[in-house]
C-alpha positions as CSV (number, residue, x, y, z in Angstrom):
1,X,9.4,-21.6,-17.3
2,X,9.0,-17.9,-18.0
3,X,10.1,-14.7,-16.4
4,X,7.0,-12.7,-15.4
5,X,6.8,-8.9,-15.3
6,X,6.7,-7.6,-11.8
7,X,4.1,-4.8,-11.4
8,X,5.2,-1.5,-9.7
9,X,3.5,0.1,-6.7
10,X,1.4,2.5,-8.8
11,X,-0.4,-0.4,-10.4
12,X,-4.0,-0.6,-9.2
13,X,-4.0,-4.4,-9.1
14,X,-1.9,-4.3,-5.9
15,X,-4.9,-2.7,-4.1
16,X,-7.3,-5.4,-5.1
17,X,-8.2,-8.5,-3.0
18,X,-6.8,-11.7,-4.3
19,X,-8.9,-14.9,-4.7
20,X,-8.4,-18.0,-2.6
21,X,-7.0,-21.0,-4.4
22,X,-9.6,-23.7,-4.2
23,X,-8.1,-26.3,-6.6
24,X,-4.5,-26.6,-7.8
25,X,-4.7,-27.4,-11.5
26,X,-2.1,-27.4,-14.3
27,X,-2.5,-23.7,-14.9
28,X,-1.8,-22.9,-11.2
29,X,1.2,-25.2,-11.2
30,X,2.5,-23.4,-14.3
31,X,2.0,-20.1,-12.6
32,X,4.0,-21.3,-9.5
33,X,6.8,-22.5,-11.8
34,X,6.9,-19.2,-13.6
35,X,6.9,-17.4,-10.2
36,X,9.8,-19.5,-9.0
37,X,11.8,-18.6,-12.1
38,X,10.9,-14.9,-11.7
39,X,11.9,-14.9,-8.0
40,X,15.2,-16.5,-8.7
41,X,16.1,-14.2,-11.6
42,X,15.0,-11.1,-9.8
43,X,17.1,-11.7,-6.7
44,X,14.2,-11.1,-4.3
45,X,13.3,-13.0,-1.2
46,X,9.6,-13.3,-1.8
47,X,7.0,-12.9,-4.5
48,X,3.2,-12.9,-4.4
49,X,1.0,-13.7,-7.4
50,X,-0.5,-10.3,-7.3
51,X,2.9,-8.8,-7.9
52,X,2.9,-10.5,-11.3
53,X,-0.6,-9.4,-12.1
54,X,-2.5,-12.5,-10.9
55,X,-5.2,-12.1,-8.3
56,X,-4.6,-15.4,-6.5
57,X,-3.5,-16.0,-2.9
58,X,-0.1,-17.6,-3.8
59,X,3.2,-16.5,-2.5
60,X,6.8,-17.8,-2.5
61,X,9.6,-17.2,-0.1
62,X,13.3,-17.9,-0.8
63,X,14.7,-19.1,2.5
64,X,18.2,-19.6,1.2
65,X,20.3,-22.7,1.1
66,X,20.8,-23.0,4.8
């Protein structure tokens, strides 16, 4: 797994429309694993693929241990 760079609010990619995920392949699963690692290490509660520079409609939410 890899820690992905989180883009900041001035990055233009955040204003673009993300693409729907039609098929979940190895590349998509790898992205999700990397996003999990990034979310965990960043201490956030949620992370969208667009926030790591990928225009796909994927997001993760950390609902805690309870």
